[in-house]
N, C-alpha and C positions, 0 to 999 in steps of 0.2 A: 674376196668376193664370195667364195664358197661358204665361209663362216656366216656371212650376212644372210645368204639364201637359206642355209640350214636353220638358222635362228628364226627367220621369218616363217618357215614351214612348221617348225615346232610350236611357235606361238599360235598360229592359225589352227593347227590340228589338235593341240593338247588341251587348251582351256576353252575351246569352243563348245565342247560337249559338257553339259551340266553334271552328269553322273561321275565324271572324273575329277571335278573340281571341288566337290563337297562331300561330306560324310553325313549320312542321315542321323538325326537325333537319337533314334532308337538304337542304332549301332553303338553310339557313344554311351548311352545308358546301360546297355547290356555289357559293354566292355568293362565298366567300372562297378557293376552291381555287386560283385563278389567282395570288393574292397570297402564298401560303405559301412558295413557292420564293424569291420576292423578299425576303420577311421573313427567311428563313433566311440568305440572302446578306448582307443588311444587318446582321443580328445578329453574324454571324461577323466582318465587317469592323470593326464597332464594338468587339468584344472584342479583336481583334488590335491595333487602334489603342490601346485602353486599356492592354493588356498592355505595349506598347512604352513608353508614358508612365510607367507604374507601375514597371516594372523598370529604366528608365533612371535612376531616382533611386537614388543610392548612400546607403544609410542609415549614419548614424554609429554606431559600435559602442556598445552600451549597457553600458559598463564603469563600475561605480560608483567614485567617487574615494574610496578609503579612506585616502588620505594616503600619505605616504612610508613605506616599509617599512624598519624598523631592521635593521642587520646587525652582526655581531660585529666585522667588520673596519672600523676607523675610516675607511679610505679609501673604502669602499663605503657607509658609513652616512650618512644625510642630516644627522646632527648633526656630521659630520666630526671626531668625537672630543671635541666640546665638552660633550656630555651633554644638550644641549637641542635638540629638533627643532622647527624653525619650519615651520608649515603654510602652505598657499597663501593662506588668509584672514588670516594674520598671527598667529594664536594659537600659543602655544608649549607643548610638552609635554616632560616629561623622557624621555630615551632609556633604554629598559630595559637596554641594554648598557653605556652609558658615563656615565650619571648617577651621581654620588657618593651621592645619597640612595636610589637604587633598585638598588644593586649586587645582582645576583642570583647572582653567583658569587664 
């Protein structure tokens, strides 16, 4: 019973007065004013260091591998005039310029 009564009295007396329940904004600003320049310097240094690390990485070009490009000239064509283009994964497709079954001209 004493605990409940004591708790009730503390609640009524402690937070009923506005000056004890809040801290004015000016006090907070004054309290951290000396740290602001230090924080700005640290942030700038951190960003500069991160920028050096990030931009030091040379990205690989994001060029999709659409396979070999056929050409009318057999010397420049990936099929070398045989009519069959062998791709990097091993599958084969007929050449649109040199395949006997796909003669376009």
